[in-house]
C-alpha positions as CSV (number, residue, x, y, z in Angstrom):
1,M,43.3,28.8,100.3
2,A,44.6,26.3,101.6
3,D,48.3,27.6,101.4
4,E,48.0,30.1,103.2
5,R,46.2,27.3,106.1
6,G,49.7,25.7,105.5
7,A,51.6,28.5,106.2
8,S,49.4,29.4,109.1
9,T,50.0,26.4,110.7
10,A,53.4,26.9,110.3
11,V,54.2,29.4,111.7
12,F,51.6,28.5,115.1
13,L,53.9,24.7,115.1
14,A,56.9,26.6,115.0
15,F,55.6,29.0,117.6
16,L,54.6,26.6,119.8
17,S,57.9,25.1,119.5
18,G,60.0,27.7,120.5
19,A,57.8,28.8,123.2
20,A,57.7,25.4,124.2
21,M,62.1,25.5,124.0
22,G,61.6,28.8,125.8
23,A,59.5,27.2,128.7
24,V,61.7,24.4,129.4
25,M,65.4,26.2,129.5
26,G,63.3,28.9,131.6
27,L,62.8,26.0,134.1
28,L,65.9,24.1,133.9
29,L,67.7,28.2,134.8
30,A,64.9,28.7,137.5
31,P,65.7,29.2,141.2
32,Q,62.9,26.4,142.1
33,T,62.8,22.6,143.2
34,G,63.3,19.8,141.3
35,S,59.7,19.1,141.8
36,E,58.3,22.4,141.1
37,S,60.2,22.1,137.8
38,R,58.3,18.9,137.0
39,D,55.4,20.0,138.5
40,R,55.2,22.9,135.7
41,L,57.2,20.6,132.7
42,R,54.0,18.8,133.2
43,G,51.3,21.3,133.0
44,Y,53.3,22.4,129.8
45,A,53.6,19.4,128.2
46,R,49.8,19.0,129.4
47,R,48.8,22.6,127.5
48,A,51.1,22.0,124.5
49,E,48.8,18.4,124.3
50,T,45.5,20.4,124.3
51,D,46.8,22.3,121.9
52,L,48.4,19.9,119.6
53,R,45.2,18.0,119.9
54,D,42.7,21.4,118.9
55,L,45.2,22.2,115.9
56,A,44.8,18.6,114.4
57,G,41.4,18.7,114.8
58,R,41.4,21.6,112.7
59,A,44.0,20.6,110.4
60,G,41.8,17.5,109.9
61,E,38.1,20.3,109.3
62,A,40.1,22.5,106.9
63,F,41.0,19.4,105.0
64,E,37.7,17.7,105.2
65,E,36.8,21.0,103.3
66,V,39.5,20.8,101.3
67,V,38.7,17.7,100.1
68,G,35.1,18.6,100.0
69,Q,35.1,22.0,97.3
70,G,37.1,19.5,95.8
71,K,34.7,16.9,95.0
72,E,31.9,19.6,94.3
73,F,34.0,21.7,91.9
74,V,34.6,18.3,90.1
75,E,30.4,17.4,90.3
76,S,29.3,20.8,88.9
77,N,32.2,21.0,86.6
78,R,31.5,17.0,85.5
79,S,29.7,17.1,82.1
80,A,31.9,19.9,81.0
81,L,35.1,17.7,82.0
82,R,33.2,15.0,79.9
83,E,32.6,17.5,76.8
84,A,36.0,18.4,76.8
85,F,37.2,14.9,77.1
86,D,35.5,13.6,74.8
87,A,36.2,16.9,72.3
88,G,39.8,15.5,72.6
89,R,39.3,11.6,72.2
90,E,37.5,13.0,68.4
91,A,40.3,15.9,68.1
92,M,42.8,12.9,68.3
93,K,40.7,9.9,66.1
94,R,40.4,12.9,63.0
95,E,44.2,13.7,63.0
96,R,44.8,10.1,63.1
97,G,42.7,9.8,60.4
98,R,44.5,12.6,58.8
99,I,47.7,10.8,59.2
100,Q,46.5,7.7,57.9
101,D,45.2,9.1,54.7
102,E,48.3,11.3,53.8
103,G,50.5,8.2,54.2
104,T,48.1,6.0,51.9
105,E,48.3,8.9,49.3
106,R,52.1,9.3,49.1
107,G,52.5,5.2,49.2
């Protein structure tokens, strides 16, 4: 799910960048006065800033949601994770004891 959001964000940013570059090129090549072109560029810049702030806000919300889901997963599976960790530790102790016993029997 997070990968899909990242891909969507990348596509949106690429689209936004392409649109901005196309708008700038169109203004630079258009037959209008310099002040009209500057006014249009300011308008595009304001809209791009607003769009980027909105995108950043949505990205932040998505990040917080994913972090929250991760915390929920850990909380809900904490006891299972603890049991698995303890079982692994016990298995390691048994194996270490077995190896030590084999070494003592040989020596």
